[in-house]
Structures are given as structure tokens and as C-alpha cells.
FIKE-21148 format. One record per residue: x, y, z of N, C-alpha, C, CB in turn; residue in one letter. Coordinates in steps of 0.02 Angstrom, whole numbers, plus 50000, padded with zeros to 5 digits. Glycine has a CB too. Layout:
XYZXYZXYZXYZA/...
//
This chain:
484465500549451485165502749448485605498549494485215510149466M/485335497149554485715493149602485855486149574485335492549669R/485345483049541485445476549511485975476749457484785473949482K/485995482449420486475483249366487185483049394486355489849329F/487295486849449487975486949478488165480149508488015492349532F/487675476749537487805470049563488025465449506487185467149598V/487665465949448487835461749391488535463249365487325462849335L/488705469749361489365471649338489905468949384489425479249332I/489775469449450490265466949499490375459449491490025468449571T/489835455749483489885448449474490285446849411489185445349469V/490145450549357490505449349295491245450849301490205453549240L/491415456249337492115457949346492485452649386492175464749380L/492165450349440492465445149481492565438849440492035443649542V/492075437149399492125431249357492695431949307491465429949320S/492765438049278493295439149230493985438349263493235446049199M/494045440949325494675440249361494835432949373494655444149426L/494325429149391494415422149410494595417749350493795419549443A/494425419949290494575415849231495105419049187493935414549191I/495515423249219496005427049181496535422649151496315432149224A/496605416449174497105411949146497805413949167497065411949070G/498275413349121498965415149137499395409149150498975419749196G/500045410549157500545405349168500855406249237501085405649114T/500965400749270501275400849336501935396949333500805397749390V/502455400049361503095396649368503155394549441503695401249346K/503235388149453503255385149519503955382449529502705379349527F/504345385349575505035383149585505075378349643505495389249596V/505355372349629505445367049677506175366849700505235360249648L/506305363449755506985362849778507385357649741506995361249851G/507035352949710507365347349675506995345649611507415341049721V/507325341849569507005339449508506555333549525507535337449455D/506095332049480505665326149490506045319849471505005326849447I/505745314049487506085307749475505745303249424506155303949539T/505095304149414504705300249366504025303549361504635292649389T/503605301249314502905303549312502435297549310502785308249250L/502615292449347502185286649356502005286449430502545279949333L/501385288049448501205288949519501405283249565500475289849524P/501285277149546501425271549591502165269749594501045265449570A/502585273249555503305272149557503675278149584503565270349487D/503305282849613503595289149635503805288949708503085294849624T/504445290349723504685289749791504705296249831505365286949790P/504505301949801504615308249836504035313149825505255311449811D/503945317449875503385322149874503415327449819503345325549940N/504005330349803504005335249749503725332449684504715337749737P/503905326149668503635323149608502885321949614503995316549593T/502675319449673501955318449684501565324949676501835315449753M/501865330449695501535336949690501435338849616501945342349726M/501935337549575501855338849504501315334249475502525337649466V/501325327949494500845323049468500125324749488501015316149491E/500045328249544499375329949568498995334349519499415333449634A/499345337549473499015341749423498835337849360499475347549405H/499125331849352499025327849291498545322149303499695325149266I/498615319049362498235312949377497745314149434498715307149396F/497245309749438496765309949493496645302849518496105313349471E/496445302449581496265295949610495525295449621496635294849675G/495315289949649494605289049665494395293849721494455281749686L/494855294749769494735299149826495375303049840494495295149889V/495315308249882495905311949902495755315549967496115316949847Q/496285318549996496205322650056496055329950037496835322250100Y/495655333250079495595340450073496095343750121494865342850088D/496055350350129496545353950169496505352150243496445361350162S/495955349050265495865347050335495975339550344495175348950359E/496245336250292496375329050294495735324950297496815327350353M/495185327650273494575323850264494605320250197493945328450268N/494335314150195494325310350132493725312550091494305302650146I/493845314850030493315317449987493325313749920493395325149976V/492755313149886492725309649822493045313749766492015307949804P/493335310249718493605313549658493335309849597494405313649659V/493685304749573493425300949516492865296149537493985297049483L/492835294649600492265290849626491755295849654492485285749681A/491125294849640490605299149668490445297049740489965298849626E/490475290549753490325288049820490575280849824489545288349835R/490535278049885490775271249895490405267949952491535271249909W/490445261349953490135257350006490645252350032489495253749981E/490615250950097491065246050128490635240450155491505249350185I/490815234350139490415228550161490445227850237490665222150128S/489975224150263489915223350335490555220450365489325218950352E/490875215850332491485212850358492115216950346491575206250328G/492045222450308492605226850295493095224450242492975227850357G/492895219350203493365216650153493205218650081493375209250158K/492605221450070492415223350002492245230850000491805219149978V/492585234449955492455241549944492175242449874493115245849954Y/491575245249869491255246249804491245253649788490535243349804T/491525255549730491555262549710491105263749649492285264449693F/490715269049654490285271349601490615277349568489555272949627Y/490785276749504491225281449471490835287049436491655277849421L/491175292649428490895298149388490875296149314491315304649397R/490375298649279490305297149208490525303049166489565295249193K/490675301649103490835306849055491535309649060490355312349063G/491985306149093492675308549100493125304849050492935307449173I/493595308449021494085305348976494785306948999493975307648903T/495245302448982495955303748994496195308748941496365297148991F/496785311448952497055316448906497155313748835497715319048932H/497215307248828497295304248761496625302248730497755298148765D/496075304148762495405302748735495105296248758495435302848662G/495485292248795495225285748819494695286948873495795281348847T/494135283448871493625284448922493865282148991492985280648903P/493675285949042493785283749111493185279649132493895289849159F/493325273549158492785269149180493065263849228492435265749120N/492645259049245492855253849293493425249649265492265249449311A/493435248549199493965244649169494635248149176493815243349094Y/494635254749170495255258549178495515258149250495135265949159A/495065258449298495255257849368495565251049381494655258949415V/495235245849357495475238949367496165238149335494975233949337K/496245240549274496875239749238497445243349274496815242349166K/497295249349300497795253249336498055249449397497505260049357N/497605246849437497815243449498498105236549484497235242949547F/497885233349431498195227049412498925228249390497805223649355E/499045233849357499725235549337500165236549399499725241949294Y/499885239849450500265240849512500415234149545499875245449560I/499905229849548499985223449583500465218749546499315220049590L/500525219349480500905214649441501595217049421500525212849379N/501795222849446502455225649428502825227649492502375231649380N/503475228149484503905229949541503985237549543504605226449535N/503475240849570503475248149575503635250249646502805251049552L/503935256049653504175258249719503625258549772504495265049714R/503025260449752502475261149800501985255349796502105267649788M/502185249949762501735244349754501515241149819502065239149711G/501945241449870501765238249934501225241949972502375237749976N/501005247549947500395250649975499795246049964500275257449944L/499795242649908499195238949887499295231349882498975241449820Y/499905229049866500005221949856499825217649917500725220749839K/499995219749978499815215450035499075215350051500205217650095P/498695220150023498005221150046497475219049995497905228250063N/497605220149931497095218949879497135211749854497185223849820I/496595208249861496545201349835496375201549761496015197349873E/495875205549742495665205949672495215211949663495305199449650S/495055213349599494585218649582494065215749534494955224749550M/493465218549538492915216049497492545221849465492435211649540E/492465221549399492055226449364491325224249368492285227349289V/490925228149403490215226549410489845228849348489915229849474V/489975235049328489735237649264490215243249245488985240349270D/490065246849192490545251849166490765256849218490235255449108D/490325258349266490485263649314490435261349387490035269549303Y/490525254949396490535252149464491095247049469489855248949484T/491535247849519492095243249527492165241349600492755246449500V/492335234949611492425232449679493155230649691491975226249691K/493385232349751494025230049776493895224849829494465236049803F/494145218849819494075213549869494745212849904493855206649836I/494745213949970495365213950009495505206950037495325218950065L/496125205750054496335199350082496085198650154497085198650080K/495995204250187495765204350257495495211350271496355202550307F/495095212150323494855218950339495455223550351494385218850402P/495465229150317496045233650321495785240750334496475233450256F/495805242750397495475249050417495695255150377495615250250489A/496345256050361496535262250326496515261850250497225264150347P/496105257350221496135256450148495955262850110495655250850127F/495445266550133495285272750099495855277750104494645275850129L/496195277850161496785282250169497315280350118497075281750240N/497385273850105497885271550057497695273649986497965264050061Y/497055273749972496845276049905496925283549898496115274149892L/496965287249954497115294349951497845295649935496925297750018C/498255290649946498975291449932499065292949857499375285049952H/499535297349840499645298949769499785292949725500215303649763P/500015287449754500145281349714499495278549685500495276049756A/498925280249714498285277649691497975281549634497805277549747G/498335286549608498075290249551498055285949488498495296549538R/497555287149446497405282649390497755284849326496645282349379I/498105280049295498465281149232498045278549174499165277649233V/498075281849117497705279749058497875272449039497865284348999S/497355268349027497485261449006497845261148939496835257549002P/497725265948896498065266048831498815267248841497765271548786K/498985271748887499695273048901500025266848931499775279048949A/499655263348974499925257149003500055252048948499435254149056I/499595251348900499685246648845500295248548802499065246448802D/500395255048792500915257248747501605257048779500765264248723M/501645259048843502305259948875502415255748938502395267148891Y/501905252148959501925248949025502415243249032501275246549042G/502675240548977503165235148983503795237549018503345232348914S/503905244149018504475247149053504225252849096505025249649001D/504165251849162503915257249205504285263849197503945255049277P/504935263549184505325269749175505075273549113506065268149168A/504905269749061504645273049000503945275749012504645268048941E/503525271849046502855274349062502895280749104502445269049100L/503405281249146503505287249186503715293349147504015285849237G/503845292549083504005298249040503405300448998504595296548994K/502855296649002502255298048961501655298549008502155292448906H/501575304249039501065305149091500395306749059501275310849140A/499915302249068499235303149041498735301649096499115298648978V/498395306849120497895305949172497235309149152498135308749237G/496825310549203496185313849192496185320849220495605309849222T/496745323149247496775329349285496685335649245497415329649321G/496695341349279496555347749246497115350249201496415352949297P/497705347149206498265349249164498555343349127498805352749207F/498775344649066499065339449023499825340249021498775339748952K/500165334749020500895334649017501145336648947501165327749036F/501635341048945501935343248882502645340748875501915350848875V/503065342348925503765340148921504085340048990504165344748874E/504585335848995505025335649054505735335449029504865329349100W/506095340849042506815341149027507175340649093507005347848987I/507465334849109507775333949175508265339449192508135327249177P/508195341949253508625347249278508425354149256509315346049255G/507925354649210507725361249185507005362949200507845361449111E/506535358649179505835360649187505365354849172505665366549143R/504755355349200504185351249180503635356149160503955346349239V/503345355049102502835359649076502165356149070503055362549008V/501645359249097500965356849092500535362349062500685354649161L/500015360349025499545365248996498835363349015499625365748919V/498405368149010497705367349028497365361648989497325373849017K/496995357549025496575352348994495905355548977496485346249041N/495805357048914495195360548892494565356148901495255362548819E/494665349648909494095345148916494015342448987494165339248867N/494275346249035494245343849104493515343349127494635348549150Y/493385338149166492695336449184492375341249235492685329449212W/492785344949271492515349549321492385356349290492995350149382K/491755358449283491595364749248491965370849277490845365949250P/492245374849233492575380949253493305380249273492215383849310G/493555374149271494255372949292494625369049238494275369149360Y/495285369949236495685374449277495645381549251496415372149279P/495865386249292495855393249272496515395449241495685397649331K/497055392249262497715393849234497795390549166498275391549281L/498185393649122498325390849056498925386149056498435396449007D/499395387549100500025383849097500385384149165500485386749041K/500715378549182501145378349242501825375649221500825374049299I/502345379149241503025376749229503355375549297503435381849186T/503575369349309503925367649370504675367749355503695360549397F/505055371349396505765372149384506155370349448505935379449361V/506645365849444507055364349502507575369849515507405357649495P/507565372649575508045377749595508305375749664507725385049596V/508885372449669509115369849733509235375149787509735366049723P/509465381049768509625386149817508995389649841510125391249789E/508855389049907508235391849935508195399349927508185390050009A/508755402849938508755410149932508585412149860509435413049953V/508855408449812508715409949742507975409149727509135405449695T/507665403849754506955402849743506555408849768506715396449777R/506725411049827506365416749857506465423149817506585417849930V/507085424349796507225430349757506845430249691507975430949743L/506745424349662506365423949600505635425949611506405416749571Q/505355424049667504665426149681504635433649693504385422349743V/505115436249730505125443449744505205447649680505685445149793Q/505595445049634505725448749572505175447849520506385446649542S/504725443049532504195441649484504395436449433504005447849449G/504995433549439505215428449392504875421749406505965427649394D/504625420849467504265414749485503645416749525504715409849526A/503175412249529502545413749564502455409949628501975412249519D/502815404449637502755400649699503395396949712502155395649695L/503635397149774504255393849794504155390049858504825398949802A/504385383949860504315379749920504945380149963504175372349900V/504885377550025505445376950071505805383650081505935371750047N/505425388650101505705395250113506105395250178505135400650115V/506725397650177507125397950239506795402450291507835400450223P/506765400050352506445403850405506775410550416506445399850470A/507425410950404507785417250416507545422850371508535416150405V/507235421150314507005426250267506295428550281507045423550197L/505945425450327505235426950337505105434150358504955422350389L/505475437050406505325443950425505345448850366505805446250478P/505835447950323505895452250265505325451050215506565451250230K/505175444750202504645443050154503965445550177504625435550144L/503835445150241503175447150266503045454650259503115445150339E/503575458450246503505465650235503445467350161504085469350265K/503515462450118503505463650046502795462850020503985458750009D/502475468149996501775467749973501685463449910501505474649959P/502235461949876502185457849815502165450349831502785459249770R/502285448649894502365441649913501915439849971503105440149931V/501585434149967501225431350024501625425350049500495429250004D/501685424750115502035419150146501525414850184502605421650193V/501555408350173501095403750206501505398550244500615400250155V/501345397450308501665392150347501125387850379502145395050401S/501245381450383500755376850411501095370450434500205375250360M/500825367250486501105360850508501035355550454500765358450573P/501485350750456501455345250409501515338550446502015345850355T/501475333250408501565326550435502295324350430501125321650399L/502725328550404503415326450389503865326550451503715330850335R/504235321150459504765320850509505435320850473504685314550554V/505935323950504506615324050479507045320050527506885331350470I/507475315750500507875311350542508545309850508507495304750557F/509005307150549509605304150521509525296650522510245306350561L/509515293550465509485286350461510185283450470509175283950395G/510265278850517510925275950531510965268950499511045275450608L/511525267550468511605261150433511785255650483512155261650378N/511285251850504511395246750555511805240850531510725244250580L/511945240650466512385235450439513125236850456512295234750364K/513265243150472513955245250482514105246550556514105251450441R/514715245150575514955247250640515125254650637515575243050663K/515015258450690514775256350756514015256850765515115260650809P/513665257650709512935259050714512525252750728512685262250650F/512865246950727512515240850746512435240250822512895234750719D/512745244850859512715244950932512195250150954513415246450963D/511675247850989511145252451009511395257951055510585248551044V/511935256551093512215261751136512495267651096512765258851181R/512795266151040513055271450996512475275450967513485268450939V/511955271850946511385275250916511035279850966510885270150887R/510965277451028510665281651080511115287551096510525277551143R/511775286451096512245291851109512165297451058512965289151108A/512095295650995511995300650943511355304750956511955297350874L/510835301350979510215304950995510305309851053509655299951011N/510665307751104510775312151161511255317951144511065308151220Y/511705316751095512215321751080511975327551037512785318451045A/511385326751008511125332050963510565335850997510865328850896I/510655342350999510185346851033509615348650986510545353251059D/509075344850989508515345850943508155352550956508015340150949K/508115354451019507785360851035508145366651001507775361951112E/508815366551005509205371850973509125371750898509935371350992T/509125365750868509015365350796508355368650777509025357950773L/507835367250816507175369950800507145377450809506635366550843C/507475379950860507435387050876507895391250831507615388350948K/508485388750815508965392750778508965391150704509655391650806T/509125385050686509155383250615508465383850582509425376050606I/507945381350617507275381250589506855387350610506915375050610M/507135391750652506795397950673506085396750699506775402750615R/506005391450737505355390050768504855386550723505065396350790G/505055384850662504595381650615504695374050614504685384450545L/504835371250673504905364050682504855362650757505575361450652A/504675356550774504655354450845505015347850852503905353950870V/505385346850907505755340550916505285334550917506155340850981P/505535329050891505145322950889505125319450957505415318150836L/504535317150976504465312851035504235305951015503965316051085D/504285304450951504045298150922504335297750852503255297650922S/504325291950820504555291750751504085295350702504625284550729P/503485297350724503005300450679502775307250706502395295850668I/502505311250662502265317850678501665317550725502085321650615S/501625322450769501045322850814500405324350776501165328150868S/500455326350713499865327850672499615321750633500025333550623Y/500005316250637499815310150603499335306050647500435305950585T/498805303450617498335299450656498695293350684497725297350613W/498625292250749498935286550781499575288250818499085281350731G/499775294550817500385296650853500305295550928500555303950839H/500845293250960500865292651033501565294751056500695285351056A/501595299151104502245301451129502635295651160502155307051180S/503265295051140503695289851168504275293051207503975285351113A/504225299551220504695302851264505255306651230504995297951307G/505525303851176506075307351143506735306751180505895314551133G/507245310051154507915310151184508105317351200508435306751136Y/508125319151264508345325951282509085326851267508195327451356P/509295333051261509995334551248510405333051311510085341951226Y/510875328451306511275326451363511945323851338510905320951405D/512415328451322513055326351294513465321951342513465332351276P/513395322951407513755318651454513505311451451513685321451526E/512855310751446512575304051437512825300951372511795304351437K/512875304951320513125302551256513835299951263513095308151203A/514265303651299514955301551308514995295051348515345307051344K/514575294351399514555288151439514385282151396514055288851497E/513875282951353513655277451310514195275651260513005279251275L/514535280751232515065279451184515645275551217515325286051154L/515805277551279516335274051315516145266751329516495277651380A/515515265751349515265258851362515305254551299514545259051387E/515185257751241515185254051178515895253051150514765257751126A/516405255851185517085255051162517345260651119517145248751125G/517025266451122517245272251083517325278351128516735273751026Y/517775277951178517855283551224518115289851190518335281651280P/518465289051134518735294751097518315296351035519455293451076D/517735293251030517295294450973517505290550911517285301850957G/517285292750853517445289450790517305294350733517045282850782F/517445292250673517325296450614516775293350572517975297250571E/516335297550544515775295150504515615299950448515155293950548M/515275297450398515045301650342514295302450347515245298550274E/514075308550336513355310150334513195313050266513155315150391L/512775309450227512575312050162511905315750170512525306350110I/511835321150133511235325250140511055328450073511335330650193T/510415329150059510215333250002510305340650020509475331849980P/510255344849972510295352149983509735355449944510995355049961K/509225357649981508645360849949508035356549947508825362949880G/508095350149964507505345749965507045347450023507715338349968R/507335348450083506955350050142507175356950168507035344550197Y/506745360350206506955366850234507585366050276506385369850276P/508095369850259508715370250298509045363350306508575373250366Q/508985359050256509265352250263510025352350270509065348050203D/510365355850225511095356250229511325359850292511375359850168Y/510965365250310511145368950370511065364650432510715375350375E/510545360450433510445355850489511025350950493509785352050481T/511235348250436511795343450436512435346650463511915340850365A/512565352850444513175356250468513125357650543513275362850429V/512535359450567512455360550639512555354050677511755363450653A/512315348550651512405342050683513145340250683512005336550645I/513495341750630514215340650627514565343950686514505343250560Q/514375350150700514675353950755514495350950823514455361250753S/513865348850831513645346050894513985339450910512895345050894M/514055335150859514365328650870515115329150883514235324150811L/515415334350858516135335550871516265336250945516375341750833K/515765338950982515855340251054515885333751094515285344551080K/515655328251066515695321751100516215317251067515015318251102V/516635320151025517185316450995517045313150928517395311251041G/516475314450899516295311350835516435316250778515545309150834I/516865314250732517025318350674516555316550617517765317450652K/516175321350593515675320250541515905323650477514985322750562V/515945319750424516065322550357515405323250321516565318050316N/515195329450308514555330750275514655330850200514255337450299V/514265326750165514305326350091513625328050062514535319150068V/513595333150019512965335049988512905331849919512905342749982T/512285330549899512155327449834511525330549804512085319849840M/511495330849737510865332749706510345327349720510955333949629D/509705329249717509175324749741509145318149703508515328249736W/509135318049636509105311549602509685306949620509085312649527P/510285309749625510875305649643510815303249715511525309749634S/510565307549758510475305749828509975299949835510245311849870Y/509405300649801508885295449804509175288849778508265297549762V/509545289049723509825282949695510315279649744510175284449628A/510725283649776511215280849822510875277749883511715286249845R/510385281249911510055278749971509615272749956509645284350004V/509255272849900508775267549885509105261349855508255270149838L/509665262249821509945256649783510585253849811510065258849713K/510875257049862511495254549892511445254749968512105258749867T/511955252050000512035252950072512705256350085511995246150110D/512915260350037513575263650038513525270350074513845264549967D/513385270250138513365276350178513355274450252512735280750160Y/513575279150293513535278350366512865280850391514105281950402D/512705286950371512075290150394511825294750339512185293950460A/511175295550337510875299950287510335304150319510585295850227H/510305310450300509775314950323509185314350275510015322350328L/508605312750303508035311350260507395313550296507995303850242L/506875314350257506215315750285505715310550262505985322750264G/505185309750301504655305150281503985308150301504755298050315W/503535308150253502855310750265502365305550240502745317650231S/501925302950283501455297850261500875300850223501195293850321P/500885300050159500345302950118499685299450128500535302750045S/499675294150169499045291050189498745294650249499145283650205T/499145298650284498905302550341498855298650406498255305350325G/499065292350407498975288250467499635284650485498405283050458E/499635281850547500255279550577500565273450544500135278050648A/500155268850518500445262750490500925264450433499905258050466F/500705268450386501145270250330501685275150352500735273350273W/501585278450408502115282750435502695278650462501835287250489A/502565272350481503075268250513503305262450469502805265450578I/502845258350445503035252050413503515252750353502415248550391Q/503395257450306503835257650248504555259450264503575262550198P/504665263350317505345265650333505665261950391505325272950349V/505275258050429505545254550487505335247250492505355258150549L/504905245050446504715237950445505265233750415504065237050406G/505345227750441505875223250417505815222050342505845216550454T/506365223650306506385222350234506015227250191506135215750220G/505715232450221505325237250181505785241350135504935242050227S/505515243250079505925246350026506245252850049505505247649965V/505925256650092506205263050115506545262450183505655268250119Y/506615256350208506965255250271507715255150255506735248650306N/508005261150247508695261550225509195262050282508775267550180R/508935260950343509395259850400509455252450414509145263650463C/509035248250380509055240950385508895238550456509745238350363F/508425242050485508185240450552507705234650550507845246550585Y/507735230250601507275224750605507115223150678507555218550569S/506485223350695506245221350761505605217350750506135227550809N/505625210750757505025206650744504425208650786505185199450756P/504545211150846503985213250888503635219350858504225214850960T/504035224050833503745229950800503345227750739504295234950780V/503625223250699503275220750640502605217650658503715215550603D/502605213750712501985210450733501465215550757502135205350788Q/501695220450795501235225650819500915229450761501615230650865L/501315230950710501045234550652500555230150613501625236850607L/500725223850606500285219250570499615218650605500615212350562E/499635218150671499005217750709498615224250704499155216050783E/498975229750705498635236350704498255237450640499155241950714A/498545235550583498215236950520497595232550509498695235950462K/497575226850544496995222350537496465223650592497225215050541R/496645227750640496205228950697495655233950679496605231650757E/495035232150693494465236550678494245240450740493885232550651T/494475238550799494315242250860494835247850868494325237550923D/494605254150865495065259850863495505260350925494665266250855T/495225259350984495625259951044496175254651047495185259351106S/496015248651025496515243351023497045244850971496175236551007R/496835247550914497305249250862497795254650886496925251750799Q/497545259650920497975264950946498485262350997497555270450977L/498275257551038498735254651088499295250851053498355249951136K/499135247051001499645243350964500145248050932499315238950911L/499895253450903500335258350870500775261850921499915263450831L/500495263450980500895266651032501465262151056500445268551091A/501315255751064501835250951085502395250551033501525244051096D/502215250650970502715250350916503165256550918502375249750848A/502865262350927503255268650930503745268650988502785274650935Q/503535266051045503975265851103504575261451091503595263451165K/504465255651062505025251051048505515253950998504745244351021L/505255257250947505695260250896506135265650928505265263350839I/505845269750970506235274951003506785271851046505785279451047M/506645266451080507145263051121507705260151078506825257551163E/507525257451020508025254350975508445259550938507675249850925D/508175265550930508535271250900508865269650833509055273750949A/508505267150784508805266150718508935272850683508365261750675P/508595278050706508685284850681508955289250737508015287650654W/509225294850716509255300650761508625304550747509925305050749V/508185304850796507525307850788507595315450795507015304950841F/507505319150741507635326350741507005330350754507945328350675L/506615331850703506045336250714505485335250663506275343450711Y/504915337750683504315338150639504305345050609503645336550679N/504325345450543504435351850510503785355050486504905350950451V/503775361650486503225365450456503365366450382503135372250492Y/502845367150343502915368950273502845376450266502385365250229Q/503325379550232503315386750221503415387950147503855390450263V/502955391550117503045393350047502885400650035502605388950001Y/503195403349984503095410349965502775410449896503765414349965A/502305415149887501965415449822501845422749801501295411649825K/501765423549738501535429849709500875431649743501455429349631N/500825437749768500215439749804499595439649760500305446749834S/499695439349694499125439049648498885431849636499305442349582K/499275427049659499095420049650498615417949706499725415449650L/498025415849687497505414149736497245407149721496935419349734K/496935404149773496565397949763496965391549763496215398349700G/497595391849784497975385549788497725381449847498745387049794E/497815374849841497615370349895498255367749928497185364449867L/498315369049994498895366650032498655361450082499255372650069A/498965355650081498765349950122499335348150168498555343850077I/499205345950230499745344250276500215338750252499445342050340P/500015335050200500475330150170501005333550127500075325150128T/501025340250129501505344350092501345345050018502195341550099E/500735343650001500525344949932500275352149926499965339949912M/500525355649877500265362249857500025361449785500815367949864I/499385362149776499075360449712498725366649683498575354649720V/498835367749618498575373749584497985372149539499115377049545L/497645366649551497105364549507496515369349505496865357749528N/496425373249559495895378249560496175385349569495405376649616E/496815386149560497125392549570497035397249510497875391649584A/497135403649523497085408649470497515414649488496345410849458Y/497665418749439498045424949449497575430849444498615425549397L/497565434849495497175441049492497505446049446497085444149562E/497105449949412497385455249369497595461249412496865457449316E/
//
């Protein structure tokens, strides 16, 4: 009899776990593309995580784990990485996954002008198909964080058939998402929704458990939360800290908060006066009370930056930061020839990051106290990304950066390296560039950490940003939604999630 009840219990649990169902996931912004190596933002990468897979990825503890690769070997000199691939996997269009598909995917990245191409172009010399399920990456030089780079969402594998059909235009390929993941792409209606459905032929037995996921952009944070509370949505990102006490009392909602690798900053346009003067840039840093921003606007779910990168990122070294000192700010402004301050425009998204607009307005008030008049301009996310990435038509922009590689080089080089695509403050320090170049080639860990620390110190002194804070990730979900994977890179993935009955 006891065995009978045990069997019934197991069956009931199994039934609950495979109940299927549809999940509505509300994001703060719309996506920008569905081509992994051309994706500039985390919300889009999060959607893609359900469609595409890479050779390796991070788990919730930032450990590198195998996905499409079963295992790998690194040559003694550190220049050759050999991956042994899983067998029996197909893309959503029926194309076999194999070494040829891996090679074609990365050759496409190397041979096209994609936003994330510089993750791989400087490092990969060539690729070699050893056999159907073995592929080698030959690097130009020993590159210590190469596996971390393959964990980046840009390393997810696209169907070779889709590349053949649509790859002549990356924008068009980004509208036809075909991967090996647990969910298949159905439609993307810009500004309205992205719809994915269960991949019935997924290679991992028993998954996915959900039948359908709909991603919907909802810029207003309060609206996102209300949708979860009312049952109209099942998961909402970037929950305002002010709503947490109320949400934590609601039995229908679970609230999750966790540290992330993301830093929030004001990027200053060094091409424009007065931001070409380091004294002005330092003054802005002294004039903004980061502690107050973290305690009031962010309600304790952020910590002031003491470096250009998060303390949770591998390679972080404290560079001291800028304490709140408005008198010092006034002195520096006077030295730079602006004793009465000046007027500037600050562009900001609204809903992309927790309390982004509210932070911009608080900064506006703080800078007014030292004579700086700030005009805050909000933009929808796609328009904001286009303006920041494609023009230099701004004084300052509020932005966040999270290194999806999990380490310091990618946390710094893309946004602060000379000429880098995301260096939208147009900062250049040849010494910093050299330190970073040496660090990525260095195989001695202690030496590598010293090089990275020196780079962080110089950047803080040059102040191309106003260094604000390292933000926590807070999301609210239907209390019946279980099994989601939350990673410090700000990925929330429902590949193994399910809805309890």
C-alpha cells in the first residue's frame, strides 16, 4: 500500500511538471533583432536564449557548462580549442546540427559587420571540421577568456539553412530566427509581441514543459507589475523597488532580487565642449550623490560604483570612486571656466533599466545645485539605441552595461576601448588600450588581474562617465511559475520552467 501511494505521488508531481501552458513575459522594451551576433541589448538576448543555443553557457553561479558541446579540450599553448559536439540534434527547420553548422555560423560572424562581431574577429584565426561532430577553433594568440566569450549570447548557433536563405542581409536574417533551442519562433510584431512555441523535437528529454511564451514590451514598470498581480502576465522584469513591500505581501506573486554584473552610468560626449575637459567630467562625478540615488531612488537595490565594472565581475578592482562633494564640483567647474555652470541635454530610456527615468530626474535636481541645467529627454528603446549607436548627437546619455562574458575585459573594452563600437563617449587612452591588450593575452592570473586593476584606475581618473551604481535585478512572477533560470548576466530563461496547477 505504501508503494502504491508513493507511485501516485510521483505520478501527480510528474503531471504537474508537464502541465504545459502559456506564459506571458512582460519586458520593459521591445527587442531589436533576432540574430544573436547582431544583438546589442540584454532584453533581446533574453528572448533569443529560448530559441538559440551555444556550445557552452553559464549556469546560475556563473560556472561554464556544456550545451551543444559535450566536452572540449584546450591545447598546451592555449591557441587551439577542440569541441566534441552532441549528436542527434536538429535545428527548427530540420537541418542537422553538426561541426559544419558551427563552422558556418562563426564564419558568418567573422565575415560580416555585426554588432557583436568584435567578440570573435580579433581572436579567431580559423576553424577546422575534424569530423561531423568535432570542430576546432584556432586562435591568433592564447586568449584566456575564450570560453567566457563563447558563453556570450552572440555565440549562439544559427541554422546554416537560414544563413544561406537570408544571410546576405543581417537585418533580414534577424527576422527569421532558427536555432536548436526548446522554443521555436512564430512571429515578431514590433512594439506588440514576440511569440514562441514549444519545440516538440527538442534534444533534451522532457523539455520544454511550457507550450508557448509571449514576450510583450510594456515600458511602464507599474503597469508590468499590475499585470502580474492581476494574472494578465506571468513574469515582469525591472520591478520598481518602491513596490516591493506591497508585492511581498501578495500570495499570488513571488518577488526575486539578485546582484547582477550591470553598471549604470552617464556617458559623456567627449567630442563636445565642455565634456572634453576632464575637470568638468570629474565635477559631474562629485556633484552627483550616488549613495542617495542607491538608498532612495533604488531603495537599496544598488551600490555606488568604485570602478567602471561591477564588483561581481571577474577582474574587478576598486579604484576609489567619487564621493559626493558639491563644493569640489564647483571648484573644478570654476577652474575649467564655468563658474556659473552650463546647460546640457541628458537622453535616457524609460523602462529599460530599473528606475532609469527617475534616476535621470534625480540627477537633474542634483546638478542644478552646482549651476548645471539639465534637460532630460526620454526616448523609446529602439529610437534611443539608434541615436546612441549611430550618431554623436547628444551631450550625455544614461546607459547600462553588463558583460555577458562575465569577466573584466569585455566589461571594459567594448565601451571604453579606443574606437570600440559601444564606446559612445568617444573616450581614448592608449595606455588603457595597451593594458587591456596585455591582459587578454596574459595567462598568469595574478599578472592579468594587476593589468586590469591599472586600467580601471586610469579610467576612473579620466572620468569619461559619471559612474553611478551597480544594480540588482528584481523581477516579479506568478507564484505558480517555477523552474526559471536567473543568471547574474540578467538573463531570465524559461527553458525548464513550468506552471503548477
